[in-house]
C-alpha positions, 0 to 999 in steps of 0.5 A: 476473545472472551476477555474483550467480549466480557470487558465492562470497564472503560478504555481510554485510547489516547491517539487514534491515528494509524496505530491507535485506530488499528488497535481499536478496529481489532478490539471491536472485531474481537468483540469489545463493545465500542461504548466501553472505549473513549478515544482522544484525538484532535482529528480521528480518522473517518473509520474511527469516527464512524464507530461513534454510531456504535457507542464510541465516545470521542474527546469526551473525558469520563467523570472518573478514572478509566480502567485502561489508558493506552498511549498511542501518541508521538513520543515527542509530545508524550510528557505534555499529553500525559500531564493533561490526562491526570484526571483520567488516571486512578490508582487502579488504572492500567497504563499501556504505552506503544510509544517508541523510546519512552520508558516505563520510568518516564511514564511513571514520572509524568503521573502523580502516583505509582502506576501499573504500566505495560510498555509495548512495541507493535508494528504497522501490520497491526492494521491487518491483524498481522503485526507483532508486539513485544511487551514488558510490565512493571512490578505493579501490573497484576496477573489480571491486568497483564491478561487484559493487556495481552488481549488488547495487544493481540488484537493487532497480532502476535504478542511476546513478553519479555522481563527486561525493558532494555530489550525494547529499543532493539525490538523497536529497531527490528520489528517496530521499524522492520516493515519499512525495511521490507517495503524498501526491499520490495522498492529496490527489487522493483527498481533493480528489475526495471534496470534489468529490462522489465517494465517498471509496473511489472517489476513492482508487481513481481517484487510486491508479490514475491515479498508478500508470498515469501513472508506468508511462506515463512509464517506458515512453515516450520522450517528455519529461515536459513533452510527456506533460503537454501531450498530456493538455492541451487548450487551454481544457479541464478539464486546462488549468484545473487546470494554471493553478492548479498551475503558478501562481507560488504553485503546485506548483513553488515548493512542491516547491522548498521541500520538496526544499530542506528534505529536502536540508538534513535530509540534511546535518544527518544527516551530523553 
């Protein structure tokens, strides 16, 4: 991606854990020179630390404000962490937050002046470049800053932009937390298969491959998910019998309604 290959400024990555580290690896793979990145993390992962040999600075604050600061820290420590970073933030610094719950206003209130801020919610498939992020920008973000934010977020996968920040809590509940729901699906499918008489290890292999393959089919197909489901379902067959249970009034739909509502509620609570 040309935007990252030609970037000559400084990016401060605050938090180099699972998500922050995945973002960093994606940037480097897309051509960003590690010497333009400074990572702040008390315990950077080994793969992040290895980039030091290629010019990555670790826990070495720059002497002047950075061009971009990406916040990949836990929301519970956000206020304290941002307050310690004021010397790295200038009037032209673009702030990108991938923290759950914390609003643009919260971040702005933690800083001494008005700031260009993008709030985004990625998900864990970012670790293999197959995530999806939904982002929203405040009014101070310029066209050039938005393009840069888009390039940085695309290192983790697809990017969608919205104009209403109020959508981000629901995004967090659907795609941010969503991988855990899919992993649970595989886990429970395997457990049910074992109860039906399969060896536990075989049941798990079948569940994992089925979930992964179905996800890849959805990714590649232009068909609606309802049509893909119908294509697997023969009238009166085994799939139809299972779907009669999953699509009953007390089946999967109301259960996911409650789960996503609970996640969205928690995201709102984290904003406080």
